[in-house]
C-alpha positions in Angstrom: 72.3 111.6 97.8 71.0 108.1 98.0 71.8 105.7 101.0 73.7 102.8 99.6 73.9 99.6 101.6 77.5 98.1 102.6 76.5 95.0 99.9 75.8 97.3 97.4 78.8 99.5 97.6 80.9 96.7 96.2 79.6 95.2 92.9 80.4 96.2 89.0 82.4 99.0 87.3 80.3 101.4 85.8 80.7 104.5 83.8 82.8 107.3 84.2 82.3 111.0 84.7 83.5 113.8 82.7 86.2 114.3 85.1 87.3 110.4 84.7 86.0 109.4 87.9 83.7 106.3 88.2 80.0 107.4 88.7 78.2 104.1 89.3 76.7 103.7 92.8 76.9 100.1 92.5 80.3 99.6 91.5 82.1 97.4 94.4 85.1 99.7 94.6 83.3 103.3 94.4 82.9 105.6 97.5 81.5 108.8 97.8 84.1 111.8 98.2 82.8 114.7 100.2 79.1 113.8 99.0 79.5 115.4 95.3 81.3 112.6 93.3 82.4 108.6 93.5 85.8 107.4 92.8 86.8 103.9 92.9 90.0 102.4 93.8 91.7 102.4 90.6 91.0 106.1 90.7 92.8 106.2 94.3 95.9 104.1 92.7 95.8 106.6 89.8 95.6 109.6 92.3 98.6 108.2 94.3 100.7 107.0 91.2 100.5 103.5 91.9 102.5 102.5 88.9 102.4 98.8 88.3 102.2 97.5 84.8 101.1 93.9 86.1 98.3 95.2 88.0 99.2 93.3 91.2 99.9 96.1 93.3 96.5 97.9 92.3 94.7 94.2 93.0 96.2 94.1 96.4 95.1 97.7 97.2 91.6 97.2 95.9 91.5 93.7 97.9 92.8 95.5 101.0 90.2 98.5 101.0 87.3 96.5 100.2 87.9 93.3 102.2 84.8 91.5 103.0 82.6 94.2 101.3 81.4 92.7 98.3 79.1 90.1 99.8 80.3 86.9 98.7 83.8 87.0 100.0 85.3 86.5 103.4 87.5 89.6 105.1 90.2 87.3 105.6 90.1 85.6 101.6 90.4 89.2 100.5 93.4 89.7 102.5 94.7 86.6 101.8 94.4 87.4 98.0 96.2 90.9 98.6 98.9 89.5 100.2 99.1 87.1 96.9 99.1 90.0 94.8 101.8 91.4 96.9 104.1 88.4 96.7 103.6 88.2 93.1 104.7 91.8 92.4 107.7 91.0 94.5 108.8 88.2 92.6 108.3 90.0 89.6 110.5 92.9 90.6 113.3 90.6 91.9 113.4 89.1 88.9 113.8 92.2 87.1 116.4 93.5 89.1 118.3 90.3 88.7 118.3 90.4 85.2 119.2 94.0 85.2 122.3 93.4 87.6 123.4 90.5 84.8 123.3 93.0 81.8 125.4 95.7 83.7 127.7 92.9 84.9 128.0 92.0 81.3 128.4 95.4 80.1 131.2 96.3 82.9 132.8 93.0 81.2 132.6 93.9 77.8 134.1 97.4 78.5 137.0 95.7 80.5 137.6 93.5 77.6 137.9 96.6 75.2 139.8 98.6 77.3 142.4 95.4 77.8 142.7 95.1 74.0 
């Protein structure tokens, strides 16, 4: 296996293997797994079922796992961006919970009104 520098370990997404894992050595988010294949952080998110349609959680995981390792951003900046992505996801989830609570309250009121008729 070719030795890959720290700087080269974080670059662009590349082709995917038959198993669906990233294969490009110069992908900034891939790492060798037991020296046989490469996976990127999005594969890890898939394996661990990080299910976030906004992509904010996956972005945060990527920033944390590769903090400072792509050669052009400082580790602190990557970690700050991970915090920003997590905070954005929290805002989205809180808004969703508020909408659900409002809908449930309306449904409850409608059921009560029908019972009173």
